[in-house]
Backbone as a chain_set.jsonl record, in Angstrom:
{"seq": "XXXXXXXXXXXXXXXXXXXXXXXXXXXXXXXXXXXXXXXXXXXXXXXXXXXXXXXXXXXXXXXXXXXXXXXXXXXXXXXXXXXXXXXXXXXXXXXXXXXXXXXXXXXXXXXXXXXXXXXXXXXXXXXXXXXXXXXXXXXXXXXXXXXXXXXXXXXXXXXXXXXXXXXXXXXXXXXXXXXXXXXXXXXXXXXXXXXXXXXXXXXXXXXXXXXXXXXXXXXXXXXXX", "coords": {"N": [[-14.763, 41.939, -39.427], [-14.858, 45.284, -40.552], [-16.233, 48.293, -42.055], [-14.066, 49.995, -42.174], [-11.911, 48.468, -42.803], [-11.51, 48.506, -45.469], [-10.306, 50.771, -46.581], [-8.843, 51.64, -48.782], [-10.401, 51.371, -51.003], [-13.14, 52.464, -53.164], [-16.234, 53.944, -51.99], [-18.463, 52.406, -52.778], [-17.168, 50.02, -53.392], [-16.213, 49.319, -50.885], [-18.608, 48.853, -49.504], [-19.593, 46.759, -51.051], [-17.629, 44.689, -50.624], [-17.93, 44.37, -47.877], [-20.645, 43.52, -47.615], [-20.551, 41.234, -49.192], [-18.847, 39.56, -47.728], [-20.436, 39.21, -45.462], [-22.559, 37.766, -46.557], [-21.258, 35.45, -47.53], [-20.273, 34.339, -45.207], [-22.505, 33.694, -43.858], [-23.872, 35.485, -42.252], [-25.979, 36.839, -43.326], [-28.871, 35.233, -44.369], [-30.03, 32.849, -46.871], [-32.685, 34.094, -48.825], [-33.258, 36.147, -47.084], [-34.199, 39.549, -46.588], [-32.583, 42.465, -47.813], [-32.172, 45.579, -46.648], [-31.793, 48.69, -47.972], [-31.641, 51.244, -46.686], [-31.115, 50.507, -44.025], [-28.615, 49.26, -44.249], [-27.102, 51.415, -45.161], [-27.212, 53.084, -42.909], [-25.918, 51.472, -40.997], [-23.305, 51.37, -42.01], [-22.593, 53.976, -42.301], [-22.815, 55.459, -44.661], [-24.128, 56.981, -47.709], [-27.191, 56.204, -49.515], [-26.524, 55.718, -52.16], [-23.887, 54.398, -52.74], [-24.532, 51.958, -51.592], [-26.643, 51.027, -53.157], [-25.228, 50.699, -55.572], [-23.42, 48.703, -54.838], [-25.181, 46.62, -54.305], [-26.227, 46.109, -56.853], [-23.949, 45.051, -58.069], [-23.517, 42.776, -56.5], [-25.797, 41.393, -57.15], [-25.24, 40.859, -59.817], [-23.188, 39.085, -59.403], [-24.599, 36.937, -58.577], [-25.284, 36.64, -55.956], [-27.324, 38.064, -54.816], [-30.864, 38.611, -55.23], [-32.876, 40.666, -57.215], [-35.945, 42.225, -56.974], [-38.806, 43.922, -58.171], [-40.844, 44.723, -56.378], [-40.221, 43.777, -53.8], [-37.582, 44.383, -53.389], [-34.092, 43.859, -52.644], [-32.936, 40.599, -52.023], [-31.2, 37.967, -50.292], [-29.805, 35.6, -52.388], [-31.483, 32.532, -52.906], [-30.364, 29.148, -52.375], [-29.662, 27.071, -55.107], [-29.923, 23.989, -56.42], [-29.598, 22.971, -59.048], [-28.175, 25.003, -60.395], [-25.877, 25.049, -58.794], [-24.831, 22.486, -59.222], [-23.951, 22.713, -61.841], [-22.045, 24.785, -61.593], [-20.219, 23.594, -59.798], [-19.325, 21.437, -61.347], [-17.92, 22.777, -63.361], [-16.037, 24.101, -61.778], [-14.485, 21.993, -60.743], [-13.066, 21.124, -63.028], [-11.683, 23.484, -63.818], [-10.22, 24.184, -61.502], [-8.637, 21.972, -61.2], [-7.109, 22.193, -63.526], [-5.782, 24.657, -63.005], [-4.242, 23.92, -60.789], [-2.597, 21.968, -61.902], [-1.135, 23.556, -63.694], [0.147, 25.175, -61.842], [2.084, 23.537, -60.766], [4.364, 23.692, -62.362], [4.686, 26.396, -62.568], [4.658, 27.773, -60.123], [6.394, 29.834, -57.79], [9.304, 29.48, -55.613], [8.786, 30.966, -53.286], [6.003, 31.166, -53.286], [5.323, 28.481, -52.99], [6.366, 27.98, -50.445], [4.685, 29.664, -48.986], [2.218, 28.436, -49.4], [2.705, 26.079, -47.986], [2.922, 27.197, -45.467], [0.283, 27.979, -44.982], [-0.875, 25.462, -44.765], [0.258, 24.608, -42.342], [-0.888, 26.491, -40.636], [-3.567, 25.793, -40.876], [-3.497, 23.272, -39.705], [-2.942, 24.033, -37.059], [-5.273, 25.471, -36.524], [-7.179, 23.437, -36.554], [-6.371, 21.933, -34.334], [-6.983, 23.753, -32.358], [-9.642, 23.84, -32.626], [-10.777, 25.869, -34.115], [-12.85, 26.794, -36.269], [-13.499, 28.959, -37.873], [-11.025, 30.219, -38.375], [-9.757, 28.103, -39.681], [-11.312, 27.936, -41.995], [-10.759, 30.429, -43.134], [-7.94, 30.225, -43.673], [-7.944, 28.026, -45.332], [-9.317, 29.052, -47.499], [-7.473, 31.027, -48.312], [-5.326, 29.407, -48.977], [-6.242, 27.972, -51.263], [-6.819, 30.085, -52.977], [-4.261, 31.207, -53.364], [-2.994, 28.966, -54.445], [-4.238, 28.705, -56.966], [-3.629, 31.175, -58.089], [-0.948, 30.796, -58.31], [-0.65, 29.458, -60.621], [-0.098, 31.318, -62.424], [-1.762, 32.222, -64.364], [-3.706, 34.565, -64.964], [-6.324, 35.092, -65.992], [-7.622, 32.635, -65.81], [-7.477, 32.255, -63.013], [-9.094, 34.37, -62.195], [-11.611, 33.654, -63.239], [-12.111, 31.331, -61.746], [-12.254, 32.468, -59.187], [-14.558, 34.038, -59.455], [-16.501, 32.045, -59.8], [-16.261, 30.783, -57.368], [-17.268, 32.759, -55.617], [-19.938, 32.715, -56.399], [-20.824, 30.335, -55.376], [-19.907, 29.606, -52.828], [-21.329, 30.135, -50.434], [-23.01, 28.009, -50.198], [-21.871, 26.079, -48.629], [-22.412, 26.617, -46.034], [-24.408, 25.226, -44.831], [-23.874, 22.859, -43.573], [-22.366, 20.94, -40.906], [-18.979, 21.248, -39.857], [-16.938, 18.596, -39.691], [-14.343, 17.729, -37.537], [-12.597, 15.547, -38.108], [-12.92, 15.269, -40.813], [-11.898, 17.699, -41.651], [-9.209, 17.375, -40.946], [-8.5, 15.335, -42.694], [-8.899, 16.646, -45.115], [-6.925, 18.615, -44.93], [-4.652, 17.078, -44.997], [-4.719, 16.408, -47.626], [-4.169, 18.929, -48.718], [-1.527, 19.206, -47.836], [-0.336, 17.141, -49.253], [-0.65, 18.088, -51.837], [1.077, 20.306, -51.845], [3.503, 18.963, -51.477], [3.567, 17.497, -53.857], [3.794, 19.568, -55.699], [6.3, 20.598, -55.01], [7.805, 18.426, -55.789], [7.448, 18.512, -58.449], [5.438, 16.993, -59.569], [3.117, 16.757, -61.635], [0.908, 15.173, -62.393], [0.159, 13.846, -60.0], [-0.508, 16.009, -58.294], [-2.699, 17.094, -59.673], [-4.486, 14.937, -59.59], [-4.995, 14.759, -56.832], [-6.226, 17.247, -56.157], [-8.473, 17.12, -57.793], [-9.875, 14.866, -56.795], [-10.301, 15.737, -54.166], [-11.947, 17.997, -54.568], [-14.147, 16.909, -55.995], [-15.161, 15.081, -54.102], [-15.724, 16.83, -51.968], [-17.625, 18.605, -53.075], [-19.653, 16.807, -53.59], [-20.488, 16.118, -51.027], [-21.551, 18.589, -50.201], [-23.706, 18.958, -52.04], [-25.298, 16.723, -51.433], [-25.974, 17.353, -48.799], [-27.448, 19.662, -49.23], [-29.653, 18.662, -50.589], [-30.921, 17.434, -48.536], [-31.788, 19.491, -47.064], [-34.18, 21.129, -47.582], [-35.396, 23.528, -46.981], [-33.672, 25.553, -47.563], [-33.491, 25.733, -50.24], [-33.969, 27.075, -53.525], [-36.705, 26.834, -54.804]], "CA": [[-14.399, 42.907, -40.463], [-15.699, 46.472, -40.574], [-16.083, 49.117, -43.251], [-12.761, 50.652, -42.147], [-10.902, 47.557, -43.317], [-11.439, 48.628, -46.927], [-10.099, 52.201, -46.764], [-8.232, 51.966, -50.065], [-11.377, 51.206, -52.062], [-14.214, 53.444, -53.228], [-17.298, 53.641, -51.034], [-19.265, 51.272, -53.252], [-16.338, 48.824, -53.251], [-16.2, 48.989, -49.46], [-19.9, 48.256, -49.177], [-19.637, 45.474, -51.765], [-16.805, 43.702, -49.92], [-18.539, 44.154, -46.567], [-21.849, 42.711, -47.773], [-20.171, 39.926, -49.729], [-18.353, 38.743, -46.618], [-21.585, 38.875, -44.626], [-23.323, 36.722, -47.236], [-20.474, 34.218, -47.633], [-20.07, 33.763, -43.876], [-23.789, 33.28, -43.298], [-24.52, 36.498, -41.425], [-27.249, 36.987, -44.023], [-29.335, 33.908, -44.772], [-30.756, 32.798, -48.143], [-34.065, 34.569, -48.759], [-33.383, 37.296, -46.186], [-34.281, 40.831, -47.275], [-31.515, 43.423, -47.541], [-32.791, 46.901, -46.679], [-30.755, 49.667, -48.32], [-31.53, 52.283, -45.656], [-30.473, 49.93, -42.843], [-27.193, 49.061, -44.559], [-26.509, 52.755, -45.203], [-27.066, 53.567, -41.538], [-24.906, 50.646, -40.332], [-21.964, 51.635, -42.528], [-22.324, 55.403, -42.299], [-22.686, 55.965, -46.036], [-25.411, 57.307, -48.319], [-27.831, 55.08, -50.199], [-25.986, 55.513, -53.511], [-22.917, 53.295, -52.813], [-25.192, 50.702, -51.231], [-27.356, 50.59, -54.363], [-24.229, 50.238, -56.535], [-22.903, 47.424, -54.347], [-26.246, 45.626, -54.465], [-26.263, 45.743, -58.277], [-22.789, 44.189, -58.329], [-23.762, 41.499, -55.828], [-26.81, 40.706, -57.952], [-24.535, 40.351, -60.996], [-22.409, 37.935, -58.934], [-25.498, 35.845, -58.248], [-25.459, 36.54, -54.509], [-28.58, 38.721, -54.467], [-31.946, 38.662, -56.2], [-33.543, 41.965, -57.214], [-37.335, 42.164, -57.409], [-39.336, 45.284, -58.208], [-41.706, 45.056, -55.243], [-39.642, 43.406, -52.504], [-36.202, 44.842, -53.286], [-32.995, 42.891, -52.706], [-32.92, 39.479, -51.083], [-30.093, 37.037, -50.461], [-30.223, 34.583, -53.352], [-31.644, 31.179, -52.364], [-29.488, 28.137, -52.96], [-30.323, 26.365, -56.197], [-29.106, 22.806, -56.678], [-29.259, 22.831, -60.465], [-27.099, 25.946, -60.683], [-24.669, 24.628, -58.091], [-24.284, 21.309, -59.905], [-23.204, 23.187, -63.017], [-20.873, 25.525, -61.125], [-19.255, 22.648, -59.236], [-18.754, 20.691, -62.457], [-16.932, 23.653, -63.998], [-14.948, 24.364, -60.822], [-13.588, 20.824, -60.683], [-12.183, 21.127, -64.191], [-10.811, 24.651, -63.83], [-9.305, 24.143, -60.364], [-7.655, 20.939, -61.528], [-6.214, 22.794, -64.513], [-4.939, 25.658, -62.349], [-3.283, 23.207, -59.946], [-1.621, 21.34, -62.807], [-0.261, 24.618, -64.181], [0.935, 25.684, -60.717], [3.216, 22.634, -60.504], [5.543, 24.175, -63.083], [4.754, 27.864, -62.572], [4.758, 28.352, -58.776], [7.723, 30.229, -57.332], [9.641, 28.922, -54.288], [8.11, 31.75, -52.252], [4.598, 30.771, -53.289], [5.244, 27.123, -52.425], [6.576, 28.119, -49.0], [3.482, 30.259, -48.412], [1.209, 27.367, -49.393], [3.044, 25.209, -46.854], [2.598, 27.94, -44.249], [-1.166, 27.883, -44.788], [-1.148, 24.104, -44.28], [0.601, 24.586, -40.923], [-1.885, 27.295, -39.928], [-4.791, 25.004, -40.815], [-3.258, 22.26, -38.665], [-3.093, 24.7, -35.761], [-6.689, 25.808, -36.359], [-7.881, 22.197, -36.225], [-6.033, 21.605, -32.944], [-7.68, 24.714, -31.499], [-11.065, 23.752, -32.983], [-11.145, 27.202, -34.593], [-13.347, 26.547, -37.619], [-13.449, 30.209, -38.636], [-9.651, 30.405, -38.842], [-9.49, 27.062, -40.682], [-11.986, 28.34, -43.224], [-9.999, 31.557, -43.68], [-6.67, 29.769, -44.24], [-8.281, 27.142, -46.445], [-9.626, 29.943, -48.621], [-6.233, 31.649, -48.772], [-4.516, 28.356, -49.611], [-6.725, 27.694, -52.615], [-6.661, 31.301, -53.785], [-2.849, 31.286, -53.748], [-2.706, 27.83, -55.319], [-4.684, 28.987, -58.335], [-2.829, 32.3, -58.58], [0.387, 30.282, -58.596], [-0.637, 28.988, -62.004], [0.319, 32.49, -63.199], [-2.74, 32.369, -65.437], [-4.635, 35.47, -64.272], [-7.707, 34.968, -66.453], [-8.116, 31.402, -65.205], [-7.66, 32.497, -61.582], [-10.243, 35.265, -62.032], [-12.825, 32.877, -63.482], [-12.296, 30.47, -60.57], [-12.687, 33.332, -58.081], [-15.956, 34.407, -59.694], [-17.328, 30.857, -59.542], [-16.224, 30.588, -55.916], [-18.205, 33.713, -55.016], [-21.3, 32.317, -56.732], [-21.197, 29.024, -54.831], [-19.318, 29.26, -51.541], [-22.252, 30.16, -49.296], [-23.694, 26.713, -50.121], [-21.224, 25.227, -47.632], [-22.78, 27.04, -44.684], [-25.546, 24.5, -44.308], [-23.543, 21.63, -42.88], [-21.396, 21.012, -39.812], [-17.61, 20.869, -40.214], [-16.429, 17.504, -38.871], [-12.891, 17.871, -37.402], [-11.866, 14.466, -38.785], [-12.941, 15.587, -42.244], [-10.963, 18.806, -41.852], [-7.855, 16.818, -40.911], [-8.298, 14.614, -43.953], [-8.79, 17.657, -46.161], [-5.631, 19.288, -44.849], [-3.641, 16.134, -45.483], [-4.732, 16.594, -49.073], [-3.428, 20.161, -48.999], [-0.1, 18.928, -47.637], [0.107, 16.292, -50.362], [-0.561, 18.944, -53.025], [2.324, 21.062, -51.731], [4.604, 18.025, -51.722], [3.572, 17.174, -55.287], [4.319, 20.739, -56.406], [7.756, 20.625, -54.773], [8.402, 17.317, -56.542], [7.112, 18.718, -59.864], [4.613, 15.849, -59.983], [1.898, 17.369, -62.144], [-0.182, 14.202, -62.394], [-0.288, 13.604, -58.635], [-1.17, 17.218, -57.79], [-4.002, 17.204, -60.337], [-5.349, 13.872, -59.075], [-5.38, 15.07, -55.452], [-7.196, 18.345, -56.112], [-9.722, 16.666, -58.412], [-10.561, 14.004, -55.837], [-10.736, 16.566, -53.037], [-13.062, 18.837, -54.989], [-15.305, 16.076, -56.317], [-15.715, 14.562, -52.846], [-16.278, 17.938, -51.191], [-18.849, 19.1, -53.708], [-20.674, 15.774, -53.431], [-20.993, 16.281, -49.663], [-22.382, 19.796, -50.18], [-24.949, 18.726, -52.782], [-26.118, 15.788, -50.666], [-26.505, 18.087, -47.647], [-28.474, 20.576, -49.725], [-30.86, 17.899, -50.92], [-31.571, 17.098, -47.277], [-32.136, 20.736, -46.39], [-35.052, 21.743, -48.587], [-35.817, 24.873, -46.608], [-32.738, 26.52, -48.087], [-33.456, 25.645, -51.701], [-34.73, 28.079, -54.24], [-37.747, 26.336, -55.688]], "C": [[-15.381, 44.067, -40.447], [-15.442, 47.257, -41.851], [-14.711, 49.775, -43.299], [-11.646, 49.766, -42.699], [-10.7, 47.706, -44.825], [-11.164, 50.083, -47.329], [-9.557, 52.566, -48.142], [-9.228, 51.898, -51.222], [-12.36, 52.37, -52.101], [-15.297, 53.036, -52.241], [-18.124, 52.437, -51.487], [-18.484, 49.963, -53.153], [-16.309, 48.358, -51.795], [-17.497, 48.278, -49.065], [-20.025, 46.876, -49.815], [-18.869, 44.397, -51.002], [-17.4, 43.359, -48.556], [-19.747, 43.226, -46.674], [-21.51, 41.318, -48.298], [-19.673, 39.014, -48.618], [-19.5, 38.302, -45.708], [-22.402, 37.736, -45.245], [-22.562, 35.398, -47.205], [-20.234, 33.566, -46.282], [-21.379, 33.416, -43.175], [-24.443, 34.277, -42.376], [-25.881, 36.866, -42.009], [-27.645, 35.625, -44.572], [-30.046, 33.964, -46.125], [-32.217, 33.196, -47.963], [-34.26, 35.792, -47.889], [-33.354, 38.605, -46.987], [-33.134, 41.741, -46.843], [-32.096, 44.821, -47.734], [-31.706, 47.956, -46.864], [-30.552, 50.691, -47.216], [-30.833, 51.757, -44.405], [-28.98, 49.732, -43.061], [-26.474, 50.405, -44.571], [-26.242, 53.273, -43.801], [-25.969, 52.795, -40.799], [-23.489, 51.052, -40.738], [-21.618, 53.119, -42.587], [-22.08, 55.973, -43.678], [-24.082, 56.318, -46.549], [-25.988, 56.071, -49.005], [-27.159, 54.741, -51.525], [-24.938, 54.392, -53.573], [-23.52, 51.945, -52.437], [-25.941, 50.149, -52.443], [-26.376, 50.035, -55.408], [-23.679, 48.871, -56.133], [-23.926, 46.312, -54.544], [-26.364, 45.175, -55.918], [-25.124, 44.781, -58.616], [-22.981, 42.81, -57.705], [-24.823, 40.689, -56.567], [-26.177, 40.112, -59.202], [-23.69, 39.135, -60.643], [-23.283, 36.718, -58.633], [-25.755, 35.687, -56.767], [-26.754, 37.176, -54.027], [-29.583, 38.557, -55.603], [-32.617, 40.021, -56.081], [-34.95, 41.807, -57.77], [-37.97, 43.541, -57.234], [-40.122, 45.659, -56.951], [-41.052, 44.793, -53.884], [-38.188, 43.834, -52.341], [-35.197, 43.707, -53.364], [-33.135, 41.831, -51.622], [-31.702, 38.603, -51.356], [-30.561, 35.894, -51.348], [-30.366, 33.222, -52.679], [-30.699, 30.215, -53.06], [-30.269, 27.308, -53.966], [-29.444, 25.201, -56.636], [-28.671, 22.711, -58.136], [-28.109, 23.757, -60.847], [-25.785, 25.512, -60.046], [-24.027, 23.409, -58.735], [-23.435, 21.74, -61.1], [-21.924, 23.916, -62.596], [-19.809, 24.572, -60.592], [-18.565, 21.83, -60.327], [-17.653, 21.501, -63.141], [-15.74, 23.885, -63.063], [-13.978, 23.197, -60.727], [-12.586, 20.875, -61.821], [-11.193, 22.287, -64.141], [-9.8, 24.632, -62.679], [-8.261, 23.045, -60.537], [-6.633, 21.477, -62.524], [-5.254, 23.779, -63.859], [-3.873, 24.992, -61.479], [-2.198, 22.559, -60.799], [-0.637, 22.386, -63.331], [0.649, 25.148, -63.072], [2.154, 24.821, -60.424], [4.488, 23.171, -61.158], [5.718, 25.691, -63.004], [4.996, 28.477, -61.198], [6.202, 28.682, -58.418], [8.033, 29.552, -55.996], [8.93, 29.653, -53.155], [6.638, 31.376, -52.161], [4.423, 29.383, -52.675], [5.417, 27.178, -50.912], [5.342, 28.709, -48.325], [2.345, 29.25, -48.37], [1.447, 26.435, -48.205], [2.713, 25.883, -45.529], [1.102, 27.888, -43.949], [-1.557, 26.495, -44.274], [-0.868, 24.024, -42.78], [-0.427, 25.355, -40.098], [-3.219, 26.553, -39.831], [-4.666, 23.883, -39.791], [-3.494, 22.852, -37.282], [-4.555, 25.047, -35.485], [-7.511, 24.586, -35.972], [-7.626, 21.822, -34.773], [-6.784, 22.499, -31.966], [-9.195, 24.673, -31.697], [-11.606, 25.118, -33.395], [-11.562, 27.077, -36.056], [-13.265, 27.808, -38.477], [-12.054, 30.443, -39.202], [-9.301, 29.342, -39.894], [-10.089, 27.466, -42.03], [-11.23, 29.469, -43.917], [-8.718, 31.072, -44.361], [-6.885, 28.8, -45.402], [-8.576, 27.97, -47.702], [-8.36, 30.558, -49.198], [-5.319, 30.632, -49.466], [-4.948, 28.158, -51.056], [-6.588, 28.917, -53.519], [-5.216, 31.424, -54.274], [-2.464, 30.158, -54.699], [-3.064, 28.15, -56.764], [-3.951, 30.191, -58.922], [-1.422, 31.848, -58.964], [0.481, 29.625, -59.968], [-0.099, 30.08, -62.931], [-0.487, 32.598, -64.495], [-3.863, 33.243, -64.886], [-6.084, 35.364, -64.725], [-8.35, 33.737, -65.835], [-8.407, 31.62, -63.724], [-8.871, 33.396, -61.322], [-11.56, 34.526, -62.243], [-13.134, 31.983, -62.284], [-12.812, 31.28, -59.389], [-14.159, 33.704, -58.238], [-16.898, 33.238, -59.405], [-17.374, 30.544, -58.047], [-17.264, 31.482, -55.24], [-19.646, 33.269, -55.235], [-21.748, 31.048, -56.018], [-20.78, 28.778, -53.392], [-20.298, 29.265, -50.386], [-23.075, 28.878, -49.186], [-23.119, 25.827, -49.026], [-21.619, 25.572, -46.2], [-23.824, 26.158, -44.047], [-25.159, 23.198, -43.593], [-22.418, 21.835, -41.873], [-20.029, 20.529, -40.279], [-17.094, 19.817, -39.226], [-14.91, 17.628, -38.776], [-12.099, 16.773, -38.115], [-11.836, 14.7, -40.288], [-11.986, 16.735, -42.554], [-9.527, 18.303, -41.846], [-7.527, 16.093, -42.201], [-8.104, 15.588, -45.108], [-7.42, 18.319, -46.136], [-4.475, 18.364, -45.214], [-3.566, 16.197, -47.005], [-3.979, 17.842, -49.484], [-1.926, 19.92, -48.894], [0.454, 18.111, -48.802], [0.229, 17.1, -51.66], [0.742, 19.736, -52.998], [3.522, 20.165, -52.016], [4.714, 17.673, -53.201], [4.121, 18.347, -56.105], [5.831, 20.833, -56.227], [8.462, 19.568, -55.613], [8.162, 17.451, -58.047], [6.31, 17.543, -60.426], [3.231, 16.374, -60.38], [0.702, 16.432, -62.051], [-0.738, 13.997, -60.986], [-1.035, 14.811, -58.076], [-2.571, 17.35, -58.375], [-4.975, 16.152, -59.812], [-5.863, 14.201, -57.68], [-6.453, 16.16, -55.422], [-8.52, 17.915, -56.73], [-10.527, 15.811, -57.441], [-11.115, 14.812, -54.675], [-11.968, 17.387, -53.398], [-14.307, 18.01, -55.286], [-15.971, 15.553, -55.053], [-16.383, 15.672, -52.036], [-17.58, 18.461, -51.763], [-19.988, 18.092, -53.573], [-21.315, 15.877, -52.039], [-21.949, 17.478, -49.586], [-23.725, 19.551, -50.861], [-25.866, 17.764, -52.039], [-26.752, 16.479, -49.455], [-27.619, 19.033, -48.075], [-29.773, 19.846, -50.032], [-31.637, 17.512, -49.663], [-32.041, 18.34, -46.521], [-33.005, 21.583, -47.315], [-35.442, 23.175, -48.245], [-34.885, 25.936, -47.169], [-32.733, 26.578, -49.611], [-34.374, 26.663, -52.352], [-35.701, 27.495, -55.22], [-37.497, 24.956, -56.211]], "O": [[-16.59, 43.864, -40.343], [-14.547, 46.927, -42.629], [-14.233, 50.089, -44.389], [-10.564, 50.255, -43.024], [-9.8, 47.084, -45.389], [-11.727, 50.571, -48.309], [-9.783, 53.677, -48.622], [-8.906, 52.338, -52.326], [-12.407, 53.174, -51.17], [-15.283, 51.922, -51.717], [-18.445, 51.558, -50.687], [-19.062, 48.915, -52.865], [-16.372, 47.162, -51.511], [-17.483, 47.25, -48.389], [-20.509, 45.936, -49.184], [-19.399, 43.312, -50.759], [-17.378, 42.203, -48.132], [-19.864, 42.262, -45.918], [-22.123, 40.333, -47.886], [-20.029, 37.837, -48.567], [-19.531, 37.163, -45.242], [-22.876, 36.85, -44.535], [-23.134, 34.353, -46.895], [-20.013, 32.357, -46.216], [-21.38, 32.913, -42.052], [-25.468, 33.968, -41.767], [-26.82, 37.167, -41.273], [-26.822, 34.94, -45.18], [-30.602, 34.999, -46.492], [-32.901, 32.701, -47.067], [-35.317, 36.421, -47.942], [-32.586, 38.748, -47.938], [-32.763, 41.784, -45.67], [-32.467, 45.201, -48.844], [-30.815, 48.1, -46.027], [-29.415, 50.98, -46.844], [-30.046, 52.475, -43.788], [-28.174, 50.001, -42.17], [-25.365, 50.523, -44.052], [-25.18, 53.832, -43.529], [-25.181, 53.388, -40.062], [-22.583, 51.075, -39.905], [-20.48, 53.481, -42.888], [-21.245, 56.86, -43.855], [-25.087, 56.0, -45.915], [-25.344, 55.024, -49.064], [-27.218, 53.595, -51.969], [-25.086, 53.493, -54.401], [-23.065, 50.905, -52.914], [-25.882, 48.951, -52.724], [-26.659, 49.024, -56.052], [-23.496, 47.992, -56.975], [-23.571, 45.192, -54.91], [-26.577, 43.993, -56.185], [-25.314, 43.818, -59.358], [-22.645, 41.795, -58.315], [-24.763, 39.46, -56.608], [-26.522, 39.003, -59.611], [-23.492, 38.252, -61.478], [-22.779, 35.609, -58.457], [-26.375, 34.71, -56.349], [-27.23, 36.857, -52.938], [-29.215, 38.389, -56.766], [-32.897, 40.482, -54.974], [-35.138, 41.321, -58.886], [-37.697, 44.237, -56.256], [-40.064, 46.807, -56.51], [-41.311, 45.518, -52.924], [-37.616, 43.665, -51.265], [-35.417, 42.716, -54.061], [-33.416, 42.133, -50.462], [-31.231, 38.505, -52.489], [-31.6, 35.288, -51.087], [-29.466, 32.797, -51.955], [-30.288, 30.443, -54.197], [-31.4, 26.897, -53.705], [-28.349, 25.405, -57.161], [-27.514, 22.407, -58.427], [-27.178, 23.346, -61.539], [-24.722, 25.59, -60.662], [-22.801, 23.312, -58.788], [-22.352, 21.206, -61.338], [-20.857, 23.694, -63.168], [-18.627, 24.726, -60.901], [-17.366, 21.561, -60.244], [-16.588, 20.972, -63.46], [-14.587, 23.869, -63.494], [-12.768, 23.404, -60.64], [-11.388, 20.691, -61.605], [-10.002, 22.101, -64.392], [-8.647, 25.022, -62.863], [-7.13, 23.179, -60.07], [-5.433, 21.242, -62.38], [-4.052, 23.746, -64.122], [-2.731, 25.449, -61.437], [-1.018, 22.601, -60.451], [0.564, 22.125, -63.403], [1.791, 25.527, -63.333], [3.15, 25.314, -59.894], [5.566, 23.107, -60.568], [6.782, 26.21, -63.338], [5.495, 29.599, -61.113], [7.117, 27.91, -58.705], [7.115, 29.095, -55.314], [8.517, 29.032, -52.175], [6.089, 31.282, -51.063], [3.477, 29.148, -51.923], [4.697, 26.5, -50.178], [4.988, 28.304, -47.218], [1.586, 29.214, -47.401], [0.508, 26.051, -47.507], [2.276, 25.228, -44.583], [0.702, 27.766, -42.791], [-2.461, 26.366, -43.449], [-1.654, 23.446, -42.03], [-0.797, 24.934, -39.002], [-3.922, 26.665, -38.827], [-5.627, 23.578, -39.085], [-4.16, 22.249, -36.441], [-5.021, 24.933, -34.352], [-8.431, 24.683, -35.16], [-8.55, 21.436, -34.057], [-7.174, 22.061, -30.883], [-9.937, 25.385, -31.02], [-12.736, 25.479, -33.069], [-10.745, 27.233, -36.963], [-12.991, 27.728, -39.675], [-11.907, 30.82, -40.364], [-8.63, 29.642, -40.882], [-9.442, 27.347, -43.07], [-11.078, 29.466, -45.138], [-8.436, 31.457, -45.495], [-6.092, 28.766, -46.343], [-8.146, 27.635, -48.806], [-8.185, 30.609, -50.415], [-4.626, 30.966, -50.427], [-4.12, 28.174, -51.967], [-6.273, 28.783, -54.702], [-4.972, 31.707, -55.447], [-1.702, 30.366, -55.644], [-2.279, 27.893, -57.676], [-3.682, 30.226, -60.123], [-0.785, 32.443, -59.833], [1.572, 29.277, -60.42], [0.301, 29.812, -64.064], [0.016, 32.996, -65.545], [-4.865, 32.724, -64.393], [-6.991, 35.533, -63.91], [-9.495, 33.79, -65.386], [-9.461, 31.218, -63.231], [-9.59, 33.204, -60.342], [-12.52, 34.747, -61.505], [-14.284, 31.888, -61.857], [-13.705, 30.833, -58.669], [-14.916, 33.686, -57.267], [-17.97, 33.427, -58.83], [-18.397, 30.098, -57.528], [-18.039, 31.025, -54.4], [-20.486, 33.431, -54.349], [-22.932, 30.713, -56.05], [-21.255, 27.821, -52.781], [-20.137, 28.49, -49.443], [-23.768, 28.676, -48.189], [-23.798, 24.922, -48.541], [-21.206, 24.893, -45.259], [-24.115, 26.301, -42.859], [-26.029, 22.507, -43.062], [-21.629, 22.775, -41.976], [-19.921, 19.537, -40.999], [-16.844, 20.123, -38.06], [-14.235, 17.635, -39.806], [-11.036, 17.048, -38.671], [-10.857, 14.373, -40.958], [-11.337, 16.741, -43.6], [-8.711, 18.752, -42.652], [-6.425, 16.214, -42.736], [-7.251, 15.381, -45.971], [-6.819, 18.558, -47.183], [-3.435, 18.823, -45.687], [-2.495, 16.06, -47.595], [-3.24, 17.836, -50.469], [-1.152, 20.365, -49.741], [1.564, 18.354, -49.277], [1.104, 16.831, -52.483], [1.435, 19.827, -54.011], [4.45, 20.566, -52.719], [5.815, 17.563, -53.739], [4.83, 18.14, -57.09], [6.558, 21.114, -57.18], [9.577, 19.782, -56.09], [8.611, 16.613, -58.829], [6.472, 17.151, -61.581], [2.308, 16.425, -59.567], [-0.392, 16.85, -61.674], [-1.953, 13.975, -60.792], [-2.084, 14.653, -57.452], [-3.518, 17.679, -57.661], [-6.154, 16.441, -59.613], [-7.03, 13.956, -57.373], [-7.47, 16.015, -54.743], [-9.582, 18.305, -56.244], [-11.731, 16.015, -57.284], [-12.25, 14.605, -54.246], [-12.92, 17.463, -52.622], [-15.406, 18.377, -54.87], [-17.196, 15.576, -54.936], [-17.469, 15.484, -51.488], [-18.528, 18.731, -51.025], [-21.151, 18.477, -53.456], [-22.53, 15.74, -51.895], [-23.019, 17.391, -48.983], [-24.77, 19.901, -50.312], [-27.08, 17.964, -52.014], [-27.91, 16.23, -49.122], [-28.615, 19.188, -47.368], [-30.86, 20.357, -49.765], [-32.847, 17.291, -49.71], [-32.632, 18.227, -45.448], [-32.581, 22.645, -47.771], [-35.783, 23.952, -49.136], [-35.264, 27.104, -47.246], [-32.03, 27.402, -50.197], [-35.405, 27.053, -51.803], [-35.505, 27.67, -56.423], [-38.309, 24.426, -56.97]]}, "num_chains": 1, "name": "protein.A"}
């Protein structure tokens, strides 16, 4: 992704989206310094939109601002992540339950399409594509609740916590198991089985977050104090 991919946005929005993707995909590591002048030169913009983007990223919890050292990628903090994950489990379960009765046929078909694309990504061992389609699946799933405030809160919590998953290796067998869960969620939505859909997403999220937290505890170099 380059700065040109965000032509419809303001300059600060373009810089924000560009830097956010870099942080969430691990191009920038926790604790790494972000130099405004270097970012400005890379993206061909002035310092002003970069400063605005950095303020927004700091508000998202992705950057830390310090008077003497400037902006740094926020270190991972287990205590904060435990709280965020606890909230995400409840809200994502709620959104999935609401989606069972609110999702349109077109949305359900698109969810199924993402499942097929994730299957193909696993066969090709394309982890980047799997991650992309997994993200789009969950984003659409929660939007299909047709509860925009709920979906926005979930998105904000996702941004504050997703880079925590960069510290462990994606096991293909685990990805296959995860995608079977996605397939089962789509089937439950088609069947209007609210209880089953909610149970699947809750179990998937609780298990996934547990793996992340355990990996973080074993990787102290990435923790923030």
